Each structure stands twice: as structure tokens, then as C-alpha cells.
C-alpha positions as CSV (number, residue, x, y, z in Angstrom):
1,M,0.2,-67.7,-48.4
2,S,-0.1,-65.2,-45.5
3,R,2.0,-62.1,-45.4
4,K,4.6,-62.0,-42.6
5,K,4.4,-59.0,-40.3
6,K,7.4,-56.8,-40.3
7,K,9.2,-56.2,-37.1
8,G,8.4,-52.5,-37.2
9,D,4.7,-53.1,-37.5
10,D,4.3,-54.1,-33.8
11,I,2.7,-51.3,-31.8
12,N,3.6,-50.7,-28.2
13,P,0.4,-49.8,-26.3
14,N,2.4,-48.1,-23.5
15,A,4.5,-45.9,-25.7
16,W,2.5,-42.8,-24.7
17,L,3.9,-43.2,-21.2
18,D,7.3,-41.9,-22.4
19,T,5.7,-38.7,-23.7
20,Y,3.6,-38.4,-20.5
21,A,6.7,-38.8,-18.3
22,D,8.6,-36.2,-20.2
23,T,5.7,-33.8,-19.9
24,I,5.4,-34.3,-16.2
25,T,9.1,-33.8,-15.7
26,L,9.0,-30.5,-17.6
27,L,6.1,-29.4,-15.5
28,L,7.9,-30.3,-12.3
29,T,10.9,-28.4,-13.4
30,F,8.8,-25.4,-14.3
31,F,7.0,-25.3,-11.0
32,I,10.2,-25.7,-9.0
33,L,11.6,-22.7,-10.9
34,L,8.5,-20.6,-10.2
35,Y,8.7,-21.6,-6.5
36,S,12.3,-20.5,-6.3
37,M,11.2,-17.0,-7.4
38,S,8.3,-16.6,-4.9
39,S,7.6,-16.6,-1.2
40,V,5.4,-19.5,-0.2
41,D,4.6,-20.5,3.4
42,A,4.9,-24.0,4.8
43,K,1.2,-24.9,4.3
44,K,1.2,-23.8,0.7
45,L,4.5,-25.6,0.1
46,N,3.0,-28.8,1.4
47,E,0.0,-28.4,-0.9
48,L,2.4,-27.9,-3.8
49,S,4.4,-31.0,-3.0
50,N,1.2,-33.2,-2.6
51,A,-0.2,-32.0,-5.9
52,L,3.0,-32.6,-7.7
53,Q,3.2,-36.1,-6.3
54,R,-0.3,-36.8,-7.5
55,S,0.6,-35.5,-10.9
56,L,3.5,-38.0,-11.1
57,R,1.1,-40.8,-10.3
58,G,-1.3,-39.6,-13.1
59,D,-4.3,-38.9,-10.8
60,V,-4.0,-35.1,-10.6
61,K,-7.0,-33.0,-11.8
62,V,-6.8,-30.1,-14.2
63,E,-8.1,-27.6,-11.5
64,E,-5.4,-28.7,-9.1
65,L,-2.7,-27.7,-11.7
66,S,-4.3,-24.3,-11.8
67,D,-4.0,-24.1,-8.0
68,I,-0.4,-25.1,-8.1
69,K,0.3,-22.2,-10.5
70,E,-1.4,-19.8,-8.1
71,I,0.6,-21.0,-5.2
72,A,3.9,-21.0,-7.0
73,T,3.5,-17.5,-8.4
74,N,2.3,-15.9,-5.1
75,N,5.0,-13.3,-4.7
76,E,2.8,-10.3,-3.7
77,K,4.0,-8.2,-0.8
78,T,2.0,-8.1,2.4
79,S,0.3,-4.8,3.4
80,E,3.0,-4.5,6.1
81,Q,5.8,-4.8,3.6
82,I,4.1,-2.3,1.3
83,Q,3.8,0.2,4.2
84,E,7.4,-0.3,5.2
85,D,8.5,0.5,1.6
86,L,6.2,3.6,1.6
87,V,7.6,4.9,4.9
88,K,11.1,4.6,3.5
89,K,10.1,6.3,0.2
90,V,8.4,9.2,2.1
91,N,11.3,9.8,4.4
92,E,13.8,9.8,1.5
93,T,11.6,12.3,-0.4
94,I,11.2,14.6,2.6
95,E,15.0,14.5,3.3
96,A,15.9,15.1,-0.3
97,N,13.6,18.2,-0.3
98,S,14.9,19.5,3.0
99,F,11.6,19.5,4.8
100,T,12.6,17.4,7.8
101,D,12.1,20.4,10.1
102,V,8.4,20.9,9.2
103,I,7.3,17.4,8.3
104,K,7.3,14.3,10.5
105,V,6.4,10.8,9.4
106,R,4.4,8.5,11.7
107,D,4.1,4.8,10.9
108,E,0.7,3.8,12.4
109,D,-1.6,0.8,12.1
110,R,-4.1,2.8,10.0
111,G,-1.4,3.9,7.5
112,V,1.4,6.4,7.0
113,V,0.9,9.9,8.4
114,L,2.7,13.0,7.2
115,Q,2.6,15.5,10.0
116,L,2.8,19.1,8.7
117,D,3.4,22.0,11.1
118,E,1.0,24.9,11.1
119,T,3.9,27.3,10.5
120,I,4.5,25.9,7.0
121,L,0.8,26.1,6.0
122,F,-1.2,28.9,7.8
123,D,-1.0,32.1,9.6
124,P,-2.2,31.9,13.2
125,G,-5.9,31.6,13.5
126,K,-6.3,31.5,9.7
127,A,-7.3,28.7,7.2
128,D,-6.1,30.2,4.0
129,L,-2.9,28.5,2.7
130,M,0.1,30.7,2.7
131,K,2.0,31.0,-0.6
132,K,5.1,29.2,0.9
133,S,2.9,26.2,1.6
134,Q,2.9,25.3,-2.1
135,N,6.4,23.9,-2.1
136,V,5.7,21.3,0.6
137,L,2.2,20.5,-0.7
138,N,3.7,20.0,-4.2
139,M,6.1,17.5,-2.7
140,V,3.3,15.7,-1.0
141,T,1.4,15.6,-4.3
142,K,4.3,13.7,-5.9
143,I,4.2,11.2,-3.1
144,V,0.5,10.4,-3.2
145,K,-0.6,11.0,-6.8
146,D,0.5,7.5,-8.1
147,L,-0.6,5.6,-5.1
148,P,-3.9,3.6,-5.0
149,N,-4.5,4.5,-1.3
150,D,-7.2,6.8,0.0
151,V,-6.0,9.9,1.7
152,L,-7.5,11.5,4.8
153,I,-6.7,15.1,5.7
154,E,-7.0,15.8,9.5
155,G,-6.9,19.3,11.0
156,N,-5.7,19.8,14.6
157,T,-5.3,22.8,16.9
158,D,-4.0,23.5,20.4
159,D,-6.3,24.1,23.4
160,I,-6.4,27.9,23.2
161,P,-10.1,28.9,22.6
162,M,-10.7,30.2,19.1
163,F,-13.2,33.0,18.5
164,N,-13.0,35.5,15.7
165,K,-15.1,36.7,12.8
166,E,-14.3,33.6,10.7
167,F,-14.3,30.8,13.3
168,Q,-16.2,30.4,16.6
169,S,-14.3,27.3,17.7
170,N,-11.3,25.1,17.1
171,W,-13.6,22.6,15.5
172,E,-14.3,25.0,12.7
173,L,-10.7,26.2,12.3
174,S,-9.3,22.7,12.2
175,T,-11.9,21.5,9.7
176,A,-11.5,24.6,7.5
177,R,-7.7,24.0,7.4
178,A,-8.2,20.4,6.3
179,V,-10.6,21.5,3.6
180,S,-8.0,24.1,2.3
181,V,-5.4,21.4,2.0
182,V,-7.7,18.9,0.2
183,K,-8.9,21.6,-2.2
184,Y,-5.3,22.3,-3.1
185,F,-4.8,18.7,-4.0
186,V,-8.1,18.3,-5.9
187,S,-8.6,21.8,-7.5
188,D,-5.0,22.9,-8.1
189,K,-3.2,19.6,-8.6
190,K,-6.1,17.7,-10.2
191,L,-5.9,14.6,-8.0
192,D,-8.8,12.2,-7.9
193,P,-11.4,13.7,-5.4
194,T,-12.9,10.3,-4.7
195,R,-9.7,9.4,-2.8
196,F,-9.8,12.3,-0.4
197,S,-11.7,13.0,2.8
198,V,-11.3,15.5,5.6
199,K,-11.8,15.6,9.4
200,G,-11.4,18.4,11.9
201,Y,-10.5,17.4,15.5
202,G,-10.1,20.8,17.1
203,E,-7.9,20.4,20.2
204,Y,-9.2,16.9,21.0
205,K,-6.4,14.8,19.5
206,P,-3.2,16.3,20.8
207,L,0.1,14.5,20.2
208,V,1.5,16.0,23.5
209,K,0.0,17.8,26.5
210,N,-0.9,21.4,25.9
211,N,1.1,22.6,28.8
212,S,3.8,24.7,27.1
213,A,4.2,27.0,24.1
214,K,6.5,24.4,22.5
215,N,3.9,21.6,22.9
216,R,1.1,23.7,21.6
217,T,3.1,24.4,18.5
218,I,3.5,20.6,18.0
219,N,-0.3,20.1,18.3
220,R,-1.2,22.8,15.8
221,R,-0.8,20.7,12.7
222,V,-2.4,19.0,9.7
223,D,-2.0,15.3,9.4
224,I,-2.1,13.7,5.9
225,L,-2.9,10.0,6.3
226,I,-2.1,7.7,3.5
227,V,-4.6,5.0,4.4
228,K,-3.2,1.5,4.7
229,E,-4.5,-0.8,2.0
230,Q,-6.0,-4.0,3.4
231,Q,-4.7,-7.1,1.6
232,K,-6.8,-10.2,1.3
233,E,-5.3,-13.3,3.0
234,K,-4.2,-15.9,0.5
């Protein structure tokens, strides 16, 4: 006499679909949550939508799920946004330290420039840092020390010819002044020397025309360029 099968012995071959559907629903919820916390452009959003639709049909590939995660978690700031934040931080620091009269900030395509007046750094025709320059350079140190950016120190003069025992031209004076500043950062403040470089432009990169004493004062400066970091396009 054959044994009767119990009702519970029947196996549903499609039972795994319930688990699969629950898993896909959880994944969908997870990716929507990630997307809500990130900034994704229209193209990437379309890619995300298409991939999720394929996953619901069961024909998504493992590598595509990896791509979805990369798209959904892409909340990195652009180089422009980073620079805007840096300009704001620099201006706030300068204002808090009461250096707005001797430091100007220029937002340029190549990066953020801290424009330091000659009067806060050097005696006329000299390239040795004055003692009072330490306060402003210490403040600049705090700004740049934790940044990943390279830093370019640029010396500039007015158009009055330079000729003394130390310097035979404005080229030499402007370069020597840039070197003095970078040596302070590297030797005194122990910043990474591989991040720094110097240039001396003499009188050939004026901000304004050298047609008055006031304008010449503006042109006699050291520019500290925090070089803009180039971000890879996603």
C-alpha cells in the first residue's frame, strides 16, 4: 500500500521569487535613500533609473549594481565649490585677525590669491622679512597648512629701477622676496617643501598702472597663490 503524501510535502518551485522580490525592494529603498543625500545630474539619474528597472526584471549584472552605488553616493564638491568655500574661509580668517588693511583676497581661475602689501613684509629695497611680518605669515600658515593644494609665492615690484649692492634689478628683488617668504613657511613653520614654488616678476605684472605713488604701493606686493585643485569629471 503506497504512502500518501502529506499536504506540506509539496514544494513550490517559485518560492524563491518572494525572497528575491523582498531583496530587490530593500535595494531599491536603499538606493533611493542614498540618492536623496547626494547630488546627481540628469544623465546619472537616468542611468540609475534604468539600472534599477533592469534589476526589478532580474536581468541586472553585478557590475551594474556597483555603478549604481557610485552614482548614488557621488556627493563630492566641484572644484568651483571648493574654491568658493576656501575664499570664504580665508576672508573670515583675515577679518578675524584684523589684517584686512594689508591683505587682499583675489578669486582667480588659477586659484585663491592672498595679496600681501610690501609694507607688512619688507623694508623698501630689502628682501629680509621684518619682525612684524611674522604675525601675518603665521596666520597664512594656519590657512594653508592643512590644505592639499600647492602654493606659489610670487614677488612683484613697481617700475622704479632697482640697483644697489644686493640687487641689480627688480627681477632679483622680487625673486629674493618670494624666496624669503617660502623659506619662512618651510624652514620656520615646517610646512611640506614639495608643495611650494616661487616666481619673481619684477615690475612686469602690475595690478594697476605705475603712474602714481599710491599705485606703485599697490604693485609692490607678494602674492600667495593657493593653486586650484583640478577635479576629475565624473
